[in-house]
C-alpha positions as CSV (number, residue, x, y, z in Angstrom):
1,M,2.8,-33.7,37.5
2,T,2.3,-32.8,33.8
3,D,-0.1,-29.6,34.8
4,N,2.9,-28.2,36.7
5,I,5.4,-28.7,34.0
6,L,2.9,-27.4,31.5
7,T,2.0,-24.1,33.9
8,D,5.8,-23.8,34.5
9,N,6.8,-23.8,30.7
10,I,3.8,-21.0,30.1
11,L,4.9,-19.1,32.8
12,T,8.7,-19.4,31.6
13,D,7.6,-18.5,27.9
14,K,5.6,-15.6,29.1
15,L,8.3,-14.5,31.4
16,L,11.0,-14.6,28.4
17,L,8.6,-12.6,26.1
18,Y,7.6,-9.9,28.8
19,A,11.6,-9.4,29.3
20,A,12.7,-9.3,25.8
21,A,9.5,-6.8,24.9
22,A,10.8,-4.8,28.1
23,S,14.2,-4.6,27.1
24,T,13.5,-3.6,23.7
25,F,11.1,-0.8,25.0
26,I,13.7,0.6,27.6
27,A,16.6,0.8,24.9
28,G,13.9,2.8,22.6
29,I,12.7,4.7,25.1
30,L,16.3,5.8,26.1
31,H,17.3,6.4,22.5
32,L,14.3,8.7,22.1
33,A,15.1,10.5,25.5
34,I,18.4,11.3,23.9
35,I,16.8,13.6,21.5
36,P,15.3,16.4,23.8
37,M,18.7,15.9,25.8
38,F,21.0,16.9,22.8
39,F,18.4,18.7,20.1
40,K,20.1,22.0,20.0
41,I,23.8,20.4,19.3
42,M,22.7,17.4,17.3
43,P,22.5,17.5,13.7
44,L,19.2,16.8,12.0
45,N,20.6,13.4,10.5
46,I,21.8,12.4,14.0
47,T,18.1,13.3,15.6
48,L,16.4,11.6,13.0
49,F,18.4,8.6,13.6
50,F,17.8,8.4,17.2
51,L,14.1,9.0,16.5
52,I,13.7,6.4,14.1
53,S,15.9,3.5,15.8
54,G,13.9,4.4,19.3
55,L,10.3,4.2,17.6
56,A,11.5,1.1,15.8
57,Q,12.5,-0.5,19.2
58,V,9.5,0.7,20.9
59,F,7.5,-0.8,18.2
60,W,9.2,-4.1,18.4
61,V,7.5,-4.4,21.4
62,I,4.0,-5.6,19.8
63,P,5.7,-8.5,17.3
64,V,7.6,-9.9,20.4
65,L,4.4,-10.1,22.7
66,R,2.1,-11.1,20.0
67,R,4.9,-14.0,18.9
68,W,4.1,-12.9,15.1
69,S,6.9,-15.4,13.9
70,N,10.6,-16.2,14.3
71,L,11.4,-14.0,11.5
72,W,10.4,-10.9,13.6
73,F,13.0,-12.0,16.3
74,Y,15.7,-12.6,13.6
75,V,15.0,-8.9,12.3
76,G,14.9,-7.4,15.9
77,I,18.3,-9.3,16.5
78,A,19.9,-8.1,13.4
79,G,18.8,-4.5,13.9
80,T,19.9,-4.8,17.6
81,V,23.2,-5.8,16.4
82,I,23.7,-3.2,13.8
83,L,22.7,-0.6,16.2
84,I,25.4,-1.9,18.8
85,I,27.9,-2.0,16.0
86,M,27.6,1.6,15.1
87,W,27.8,2.6,18.8
88,L,30.9,0.4,19.5
89,V,32.4,2.4,16.3
90,A,30.7,5.9,17.2
91,V,31.5,6.2,20.7
92,P,34.4,3.7,22.2
93,G,35.9,3.4,18.7
94,S,36.4,7.3,18.6
95,R,37.4,7.6,22.3
96,H,34.6,9.2,23.6
97,P,33.4,8.6,27.1
98,V,30.6,6.4,27.8
99,D,27.9,7.5,29.9
100,A,25.5,5.5,31.9
101,N,22.6,6.6,29.3
102,Q,24.5,4.6,26.9
103,A,25.8,1.9,28.7
104,A,22.1,1.4,29.8
105,V,21.0,1.2,26.2
106,E,23.7,-1.2,25.3
107,V,22.8,-3.7,28.3
108,S,19.1,-3.8,27.5
109,Q,20.0,-4.1,23.6
110,I,22.2,-7.0,24.8
111,A,19.5,-8.5,27.1
112,F,16.8,-8.3,24.0
113,I,19.5,-10.1,21.8
114,I,20.3,-13.0,24.5
115,L,16.5,-13.4,25.1
116,S,15.0,-13.3,21.7
117,I,17.8,-16.4,21.0
118,I,16.6,-18.0,23.6
119,I,13.2,-17.7,22.5
120,I,13.9,-18.6,19.3
121,K,15.6,-21.7,20.4
122,K,12.5,-22.8,22.6
123,N,10.2,-21.9,19.8
124,R,12.3,-24.6,17.8
125,A,12.1,-26.9,20.3
126,E,8.4,-26.9,20.9
127,I,7.9,-27.4,17.1
128,K,10.4,-30.2,16.8
129,S,8.6,-31.9,20.0
130,S,5.2,-31.3,18.2
131,N,6.2,-32.9,15.0
132,I,7.6,-36.1,17.0
133,E,4.5,-36.7,18.7
134,M,2.2,-36.6,15.3
């Protein structure tokens, strides 16, 4: 019985990690995909913004999958929230239409935030239960 619970818990943890990594990876790739689509009409600073944010989100797969620490999840959540706020101000806040690519980026980013919060809560619960068992 405890083997099933342990196996289910490990599978759930891995699934959460893979889903969080996939969501930030998808958002990063979509940010990078914007660059060649609009390269000729985007100013250099906007191009650099999409390049840096896209690369950062793709990089974030590593600390997520390797479970470096909760600090990495907190920083990832904060950075993603900042990107969402910037998008809300720049696109819908300026009454620009929202296209499918933008919606996919935002959904991926929101998924990353939710999954990261779940992972942090599970990590805290595991630490708490291991301290109680000692």
